[in-house]
Biotite code that builds the C-alpha atoms (Angstrom):
import biotite.structure as struc

atoms = struc.array([
    struc.Atom([-58.194, -67.244, -12.637], chain_id="A", res_id=1, res_name="MET", atom_name="CA", element="C"),
    struc.Atom([-55.297, -64.986, -12.193], chain_id="A", res_id=2, res_name="ALA", atom_name="CA", element="C"),
    struc.Atom([-55.105, -65.367, -16.323], chain_id="A", res_id=3, res_name="THR", atom_name="CA", element="C"),
    struc.Atom([-57.868, -63.803, -16.569], chain_id="A", res_id=4, res_name="GLN", atom_name="CA", element="C"),
    struc.Atom([-56.484, -60.800, -14.247], chain_id="A", res_id=5, res_name="ILE", atom_name="CA", element="C"),
    struc.Atom([-53.471, -60.829, -16.480], chain_id="A", res_id=6, res_name="VAL", atom_name="CA", element="C"),
    struc.Atom([-55.072, -60.682, -19.826], chain_id="A", res_id=7, res_name="THR", atom_name="CA", element="C"),
    struc.Atom([-57.792, -57.636, -17.968], chain_id="A", res_id=8, res_name="LEU", atom_name="CA", element="C"),
    struc.Atom([-53.913, -55.919, -17.230], chain_id="A", res_id=9, res_name="VAL", atom_name="CA", element="C"),
    struc.Atom([-52.854, -56.545, -20.348], chain_id="A", res_id=10, res_name="GLY", atom_name="CA", element="C"),
    struc.Atom([-55.829, -54.884, -22.238], chain_id="A", res_id=11, res_name="VAL", atom_name="CA", element="C"),
    struc.Atom([-56.102, -52.512, -20.043], chain_id="A", res_id=12, res_name="LEU", atom_name="CA", element="C"),
    struc.Atom([-52.515, -51.017, -20.356], chain_id="A", res_id=13, res_name="ILE", atom_name="CA", element="C"),
    struc.Atom([-52.663, -51.609, -23.919], chain_id="A", res_id=14, res_name="GLY", atom_name="CA", element="C"),
    struc.Atom([-56.011, -49.370, -24.391], chain_id="A", res_id=15, res_name="ALA", atom_name="CA", element="C"),
    struc.Atom([-54.134, -46.735, -21.852], chain_id="A", res_id=16, res_name="LEU", atom_name="CA", element="C"),
    struc.Atom([-50.905, -47.120, -23.798], chain_id="A", res_id=17, res_name="THR", atom_name="CA", element="C"),
    struc.Atom([-52.775, -46.092, -27.113], chain_id="A", res_id=18, res_name="SER", atom_name="CA", element="C"),
    struc.Atom([-54.387, -43.597, -25.353], chain_id="A", res_id=19, res_name="TYR", atom_name="CA", element="C"),
    struc.Atom([-51.173, -41.663, -24.510], chain_id="A", res_id=20, res_name="VAL", atom_name="CA", element="C"),
    struc.Atom([-49.418, -42.066, -27.639], chain_id="A", res_id=21, res_name="ALA", atom_name="CA", element="C"),
    struc.Atom([-53.119, -41.039, -29.382], chain_id="A", res_id=22, res_name="THR", atom_name="CA", element="C"),
    struc.Atom([-53.251, -37.792, -27.305], chain_id="A", res_id=23, res_name="ALA", atom_name="CA", element="C"),
    struc.Atom([-48.970, -36.781, -27.558], chain_id="A", res_id=24, res_name="VAL", atom_name="CA", element="C"),
    struc.Atom([-49.501, -37.147, -31.121], chain_id="A", res_id=25, res_name="ALA", atom_name="CA", element="C"),
    struc.Atom([-52.850, -34.823, -31.057], chain_id="A", res_id=26, res_name="GLU", atom_name="CA", element="C"),
    struc.Atom([-51.047, -32.146, -29.061], chain_id="A", res_id=27, res_name="ARG", atom_name="CA", element="C"),
    struc.Atom([-47.949, -32.271, -31.371], chain_id="A", res_id=28, res_name="ALA", atom_name="CA", element="C"),
    struc.Atom([-50.243, -32.190, -34.503], chain_id="A", res_id=29, res_name="ARG", atom_name="CA", element="C"),
    struc.Atom([-52.160, -29.514, -32.733], chain_id="A", res_id=30, res_name="PHE", atom_name="CA", element="C"),
    struc.Atom([-48.973, -27.223, -32.286], chain_id="A", res_id=31, res_name="ARG", atom_name="CA", element="C"),
    struc.Atom([-47.770, -28.009, -35.340], chain_id="A", res_id=32, res_name="ARG", atom_name="CA", element="C"),
    struc.Atom([-51.129, -26.402, -36.651], chain_id="A", res_id=33, res_name="GLU", atom_name="CA", element="C"),
    struc.Atom([-50.838, -23.544, -34.621], chain_id="A", res_id=34, res_name="MET", atom_name="CA", element="C"),
    struc.Atom([-47.531, -22.665, -35.420], chain_id="A", res_id=35, res_name="THR", atom_name="CA", element="C"),
    struc.Atom([-48.261, -22.852, -39.139], chain_id="A", res_id=36, res_name="THR", atom_name="CA", element="C"),
    struc.Atom([-51.509, -20.571, -38.921], chain_id="A", res_id=37, res_name="ARG", atom_name="CA", element="C"),
    struc.Atom([-49.422, -18.021, -37.587], chain_id="A", res_id=38, res_name="TRP", atom_name="CA", element="C"),
    struc.Atom([-46.315, -17.876, -39.354], chain_id="A", res_id=39, res_name="ASP", atom_name="CA", element="C"),
    struc.Atom([-49.162, -18.136, -42.282], chain_id="A", res_id=40, res_name="GLU", atom_name="CA", element="C"),
    struc.Atom([-50.475, -14.436, -40.273], chain_id="A", res_id=41, res_name="ARG", atom_name="CA", element="C"),
    struc.Atom([-47.129, -13.469, -39.926], chain_id="A", res_id=42, res_name="LYS", atom_name="CA", element="C"),
    struc.Atom([-46.079, -13.540, -43.613], chain_id="A", res_id=43, res_name="LEU", atom_name="CA", element="C"),
    struc.Atom([-49.169, -11.977, -44.703], chain_id="A", res_id=44, res_name="ASP", atom_name="CA", element="C"),
    struc.Atom([-48.742, -9.132, -41.862], chain_id="A", res_id=45, res_name="THR", atom_name="CA", element="C"),
    struc.Atom([-44.790, -8.607, -43.300], chain_id="A", res_id=46, res_name="TYR", atom_name="CA", element="C"),
    struc.Atom([-45.647, -8.874, -46.930], chain_id="A", res_id=47, res_name="ILE", atom_name="CA", element="C"),
    struc.Atom([-48.293, -5.526, -46.015], chain_id="A", res_id=48, res_name="ALA", atom_name="CA", element="C"),
    struc.Atom([-46.130, -4.150, -44.085], chain_id="A", res_id=49, res_name="TYR", atom_name="CA", element="C"),
    struc.Atom([-43.218, -3.877, -46.375], chain_id="A", res_id=50, res_name="VAL", atom_name="CA", element="C"),
    struc.Atom([-45.553, -2.646, -48.906], chain_id="A", res_id=51, res_name="THR", atom_name="CA", element="C"),
    struc.Atom([-47.134, -0.036, -47.566], chain_id="A", res_id=52, res_name="CYS", atom_name="CA", element="C"),
    struc.Atom([-43.368, 1.363, -46.598], chain_id="A", res_id=53, res_name="ILE", atom_name="CA", element="C"),
    struc.Atom([-42.937, 0.692, -50.714], chain_id="A", res_id=54, res_name="LYS", atom_name="CA", element="C"),
    struc.Atom([-46.134, 2.947, -51.768], chain_id="A", res_id=55, res_name="GLU", atom_name="CA", element="C"),
    struc.Atom([-44.806, 5.154, -49.051], chain_id="A", res_id=56, res_name="ILE", atom_name="CA", element="C"),
    struc.Atom([-41.273, 5.636, -50.811], chain_id="A", res_id=57, res_name="GLN", atom_name="CA", element="C"),
    struc.Atom([-42.882, 5.660, -54.311], chain_id="A", res_id=58, res_name="ARG", atom_name="CA", element="C"),
    struc.Atom([-45.597, 8.467, -53.391], chain_id="A", res_id=59, res_name="ALA", atom_name="CA", element="C"),
    struc.Atom([-42.210, 10.120, -51.853], chain_id="A", res_id=60, res_name="ALA", atom_name="CA", element="C"),
    struc.Atom([-40.759, 10.186, -54.393], chain_id="A", res_id=61, res_name="MET", atom_name="CA", element="C"),
    struc.Atom([-43.664, 10.978, -56.903], chain_id="A", res_id=62, res_name="ASP", atom_name="CA", element="C"),
    struc.Atom([-43.867, 14.103, -54.770], chain_id="A", res_id=63, res_name="ALA", atom_name="CA", element="C"),
    struc.Atom([-40.287, 15.208, -55.137], chain_id="A", res_id=64, res_name="GLY", atom_name="CA", element="C"),
    struc.Atom([-40.768, 14.406, -59.163], chain_id="A", res_id=65, res_name="ARG", atom_name="CA", element="C"),
    struc.Atom([-43.234, 16.583, -59.292], chain_id="A", res_id=66, res_name="ALA", atom_name="CA", element="C"),
    struc.Atom([-41.951, 19.490, -57.395], chain_id="A", res_id=67, res_name="ARG", atom_name="CA", element="C"),
    struc.Atom([-38.587, 19.355, -59.941], chain_id="A", res_id=68, res_name="ASP", atom_name="CA", element="C"),
    struc.Atom([-41.022, 19.257, -62.700], chain_id="A", res_id=69, res_name="GLN", atom_name="CA", element="C"),
    struc.Atom([-42.664, 22.620, -61.230], chain_id="A", res_id=70, res_name="GLY", atom_name="CA", element="C"),
    struc.Atom([-45.811, 20.346, -61.281], chain_id="A", res_id=71, res_name="ALA", atom_name="CA", element="C"),
    struc.Atom([-48.780, 19.821, -58.681], chain_id="A", res_id=72, res_name="ASP", atom_name="CA", element="C"),
    struc.Atom([-47.502, 17.518, -55.704], chain_id="A", res_id=73, res_name="ASP", atom_name="CA", element="C"),
    struc.Atom([-51.070, 17.022, -53.819], chain_id="A", res_id=74, res_name="SER", atom_name="CA", element="C"),
    struc.Atom([-51.864, 13.954, -55.681], chain_id="A", res_id=75, res_name="GLY", atom_name="CA", element="C"),
    struc.Atom([-48.518, 11.805, -53.905], chain_id="A", res_id=76, res_name="ALA", atom_name="CA", element="C"),
    struc.Atom([-48.565, 13.604, -50.867], chain_id="A", res_id=77, res_name="LEU", atom_name="CA", element="C"),
    struc.Atom([-52.071, 12.474, -50.484], chain_id="A", res_id=78, res_name="ARG", atom_name="CA", element="C"),
    struc.Atom([-51.149, 8.652, -51.144], chain_id="A", res_id=79, res_name="GLU", atom_name="CA", element="C"),
    struc.Atom([-48.353, 9.290, -49.254], chain_id="A", res_id=80, res_name="MET", atom_name="CA", element="C"),
    struc.Atom([-49.855, 10.250, -46.352], chain_id="A", res_id=81, res_name="GLU", atom_name="CA", element="C"),
    struc.Atom([-52.813, 7.270, -46.638], chain_id="A", res_id=82, res_name="GLN", atom_name="CA", element="C"),
    struc.Atom([-49.601, 4.379, -46.778], chain_id="A", res_id=83, res_name="SER", atom_name="CA", element="C"),
    struc.Atom([-48.419, 5.903, -43.791], chain_id="A", res_id=84, res_name="GLU", atom_name="CA", element="C"),
    struc.Atom([-51.942, 5.664, -41.994], chain_id="A", res_id=85, res_name="ASN", atom_name="CA", element="C"),
    struc.Atom([-51.637, 1.707, -43.166], chain_id="A", res_id=86, res_name="ARG", atom_name="CA", element="C"),
    struc.Atom([-48.184, 1.538, -41.779], chain_id="A", res_id=87, res_name="ARG", atom_name="CA", element="C"),
    struc.Atom([-48.959, 3.201, -38.363], chain_id="A", res_id=88, res_name="SER", atom_name="CA", element="C"),
    struc.Atom([-51.402, 0.384, -38.113], chain_id="A", res_id=89, res_name="VAL", atom_name="CA", element="C"),
    struc.Atom([-49.617, -3.024, -39.832], chain_id="A", res_id=90, res_name="LEU", atom_name="CA", element="C"),
    struc.Atom([-46.972, -1.729, -37.287], chain_id="A", res_id=91, res_name="PHE", atom_name="CA", element="C"),
    struc.Atom([-48.764, -2.793, -34.768], chain_id="A", res_id=92, res_name="GLU", atom_name="CA", element="C"),
    struc.Atom([-49.970, -5.873, -36.229], chain_id="A", res_id=93, res_name="THR", atom_name="CA", element="C"),
    struc.Atom([-45.850, -6.543, -36.989], chain_id="A", res_id=94, res_name="PHE", atom_name="CA", element="C"),
    struc.Atom([-44.988, -5.974, -33.903], chain_id="A", res_id=95, res_name="VAL", atom_name="CA", element="C"),
    struc.Atom([-47.448, -8.324, -32.193], chain_id="A", res_id=96, res_name="LEU", atom_name="CA", element="C"),
    struc.Atom([-46.335, -11.204, -34.118], chain_id="A", res_id=97, res_name="LEU", atom_name="CA", element="C"),
    struc.Atom([-42.974, -10.859, -34.738], chain_id="A", res_id=98, res_name="GLY", atom_name="CA", element="C"),
    struc.Atom([-40.103, -11.990, -33.526], chain_id="A", res_id=99, res_name="ASP", atom_name="CA", element="C"),
    struc.Atom([-37.531, -9.497, -31.326], chain_id="A", res_id=100, res_name="GLU", atom_name="CA", element="C"),
    struc.Atom([-35.224, -9.393, -33.943], chain_id="A", res_id=101, res_name="ARG", atom_name="CA", element="C"),
    struc.Atom([-37.688, -8.752, -36.550], chain_id="A", res_id=102, res_name="ALA", atom_name="CA", element="C"),
    struc.Atom([-39.745, -5.740, -34.554], chain_id="A", res_id=103, res_name="ALA", atom_name="CA", element="C"),
    struc.Atom([-36.105, -4.140, -33.924], chain_id="A", res_id=104, res_name="THR", atom_name="CA", element="C"),
    struc.Atom([-35.652, -3.972, -37.695], chain_id="A", res_id=105, res_name="ALA", atom_name="CA", element="C"),
    struc.Atom([-39.080, -2.982, -38.411], chain_id="A", res_id=106, res_name="ALA", atom_name="CA", element="C"),
    struc.Atom([-38.573, 0.164, -35.664], chain_id="A", res_id=107, res_name="HIS", atom_name="CA", element="C"),
    struc.Atom([-35.434, 1.083, -37.675], chain_id="A", res_id=108, res_name="THR", atom_name="CA", element="C"),
    struc.Atom([-37.298, 0.631, -40.736], chain_id="A", res_id=109, res_name="VAL", atom_name="CA", element="C"),
    struc.Atom([-40.242, 3.124, -39.169], chain_id="A", res_id=110, res_name="ASN", atom_name="CA", element="C"),
    struc.Atom([-36.845, 5.537, -38.207], chain_id="A", res_id=111, res_name="GLN", atom_name="CA", element="C"),
    struc.Atom([-35.689, 6.066, -42.066], chain_id="A", res_id=112, res_name="ARG", atom_name="CA", element="C"),
    struc.Atom([-39.894, 6.345, -43.119], chain_id="A", res_id=113, res_name="THR", atom_name="CA", element="C"),
    struc.Atom([-40.072, 9.255, -41.101], chain_id="A", res_id=114, res_name="TRP", atom_name="CA", element="C"),
    struc.Atom([-36.753, 11.075, -42.032], chain_id="A", res_id=115, res_name="GLU", atom_name="CA", element="C"),
    struc.Atom([-38.637, 10.121, -46.129], chain_id="A", res_id=116, res_name="LEU", atom_name="CA", element="C"),
    struc.Atom([-42.117, 11.591, -44.823], chain_id="A", res_id=117, res_name="LEU", atom_name="CA", element="C"),
    struc.Atom([-40.603, 15.294, -43.391], chain_id="A", res_id=118, res_name="ARG", atom_name="CA", element="C"),
    struc.Atom([-38.526, 15.250, -46.411], chain_id="A", res_id=119, res_name="ALA", atom_name="CA", element="C"),
    struc.Atom([-41.098, 14.925, -48.312], chain_id="A", res_id=120, res_name="ALA", atom_name="CA", element="C"),
    struc.Atom([-43.482, 17.150, -46.738], chain_id="A", res_id=121, res_name="ARG", atom_name="CA", element="C"),
    struc.Atom([-40.980, 19.655, -46.632], chain_id="A", res_id=122, res_name="THR", atom_name="CA", element="C"),
    struc.Atom([-42.686, 22.284, -49.851], chain_id="A", res_id=123, res_name="PRO", atom_name="CA", element="C"),
    struc.Atom([-38.765, 22.748, -51.078], chain_id="A", res_id=124, res_name="SER", atom_name="CA", element="C"),
    struc.Atom([-36.985, 19.144, -51.299], chain_id="A", res_id=125, res_name="SER", atom_name="CA", element="C"),
    struc.Atom([-36.937, 17.633, -54.385], chain_id="A", res_id=126, res_name="GLY", atom_name="CA", element="C"),
    struc.Atom([-35.611, 13.972, -55.673], chain_id="A", res_id=127, res_name="MET", atom_name="CA", element="C"),
    struc.Atom([-31.960, 15.262, -54.515], chain_id="A", res_id=128, res_name="ALA", atom_name="CA", element="C"),
    struc.Atom([-33.235, 15.724, -50.871], chain_id="A", res_id=129, res_name="GLU", atom_name="CA", element="C"),
    struc.Atom([-35.011, 11.973, -51.072], chain_id="A", res_id=130, res_name="LEU", atom_name="CA", element="C"),
    struc.Atom([-32.752, 10.009, -52.847], chain_id="A", res_id=131, res_name="ARG", atom_name="CA", element="C"),
    struc.Atom([-29.598, 9.650, -49.793], chain_id="A", res_id=132, res_name="PRO", atom_name="CA", element="C"),
    struc.Atom([-32.706, 8.645, -47.162], chain_id="A", res_id=133, res_name="ILE", atom_name="CA", element="C"),
    struc.Atom([-31.302, 4.782, -46.441], chain_id="A", res_id=134, res_name="PRO", atom_name="CA", element="C"),
    struc.Atom([-34.477, 3.186, -46.487], chain_id="A", res_id=135, res_name="LEU", atom_name="CA", element="C"),
    struc.Atom([-33.806, 0.714, -48.586], chain_id="A", res_id=136, res_name="VAL", atom_name="CA", element="C"),
    struc.Atom([-30.843, -0.435, -46.809], chain_id="A", res_id=137, res_name="GLU", atom_name="CA", element="C"),
    struc.Atom([-33.326, -0.590, -43.699], chain_id="A", res_id=138, res_name="ALA", atom_name="CA", element="C"),
    struc.Atom([-35.547, -2.917, -45.807], chain_id="A", res_id=139, res_name="LEU", atom_name="CA", element="C"),
    struc.Atom([-33.352, -5.453, -46.973], chain_id="A", res_id=140, res_name="ASN", atom_name="CA", element="C"),
    struc.Atom([-32.252, -5.907, -43.018], chain_id="A", res_id=141, res_name="VAL", atom_name="CA", element="C"),
    struc.Atom([-35.787, -6.197, -41.801], chain_id="A", res_id=142, res_name="LEU", atom_name="CA", element="C"),
    struc.Atom([-36.050, -8.816, -45.276], chain_id="A", res_id=143, res_name="HIS", atom_name="CA", element="C"),
    struc.Atom([-33.222, -10.973, -43.394], chain_id="A", res_id=144, res_name="GLU", atom_name="CA", element="C"),
    struc.Atom([-34.690, -10.829, -40.039], chain_id="A", res_id=145, res_name="THR", atom_name="CA", element="C"),
    struc.Atom([-38.294, -11.809, -41.137], chain_id="A", res_id=146, res_name="ALA", atom_name="CA", element="C"),
    struc.Atom([-36.622, -14.413, -43.656], chain_id="A", res_id=147, res_name="ARG", atom_name="CA", element="C"),
    struc.Atom([-35.131, -16.114, -40.451], chain_id="A", res_id=148, res_name="ALA", atom_name="CA", element="C"),
    struc.Atom([-38.290, -15.225, -38.415], chain_id="A", res_id=149, res_name="ASP", atom_name="CA", element="C"),
    struc.Atom([-40.588, -17.056, -40.384], chain_id="A", res_id=150, res_name="LEU", atom_name="CA", element="C"),
    struc.Atom([-37.178, -19.983, -40.973], chain_id="A", res_id=151, res_name="ALA", atom_name="CA", element="C"),
    struc.Atom([-37.014, -19.216, -45.037], chain_id="A", res_id=152, res_name="ILE", atom_name="CA", element="C"),
    struc.Atom([-34.051, -20.439, -45.978], chain_id="A", res_id=153, res_name="PRO", atom_name="CA", element="C"),
    struc.Atom([-31.996, -18.074, -47.728], chain_id="A", res_id=154, res_name="ARG", atom_name="CA", element="C"),
    struc.Atom([-32.580, -18.965, -51.911], chain_id="A", res_id=155, res_name="GLY", atom_name="CA", element="C"),
    struc.Atom([-35.493, -20.599, -51.438], chain_id="A", res_id=156, res_name="ALA", atom_name="CA", element="C"),
    struc.Atom([-38.218, -19.704, -53.618], chain_id="A", res_id=157, res_name="SER", atom_name="CA", element="C"),
    struc.Atom([-41.874, -20.240, -53.846], chain_id="A", res_id=158, res_name="PRO", atom_name="CA", element="C"),
    struc.Atom([-43.991, -22.959, -55.653], chain_id="A", res_id=159, res_name="ARG", atom_name="CA", element="C"),
])
């Protein structure tokens, strides 16, 4: 009878150990999946946000170029405003998903973008007034902080 109890206790301990090991492994797998899921959303948001900034910049430059040539700038300004509206919405997602350093860098990009928007909306401004706004430098900092947030090593290439 004592050997049967020892055997039963051994089986129970083995089953409990197996259950605990499986539960721990499943929990770790779930955490990895969630991290990957949020990183994918972050990457998509970062790309969409930067794309909007580039669209704003391109449209502002097109408006300045049109003014320099005495042409109509209304199409470029309309495109710029549409991109600005998308940027505003994307920024909220950016702040929700991004880490603090990336959000701070995005705030700086917003400031430079607003400077560009103000200058582009001024009827007398042309390319000369738009070029010195340091938006590219702010974007470079944002790229670096986004890479760090996503744990993308410098020099990594997509496969």
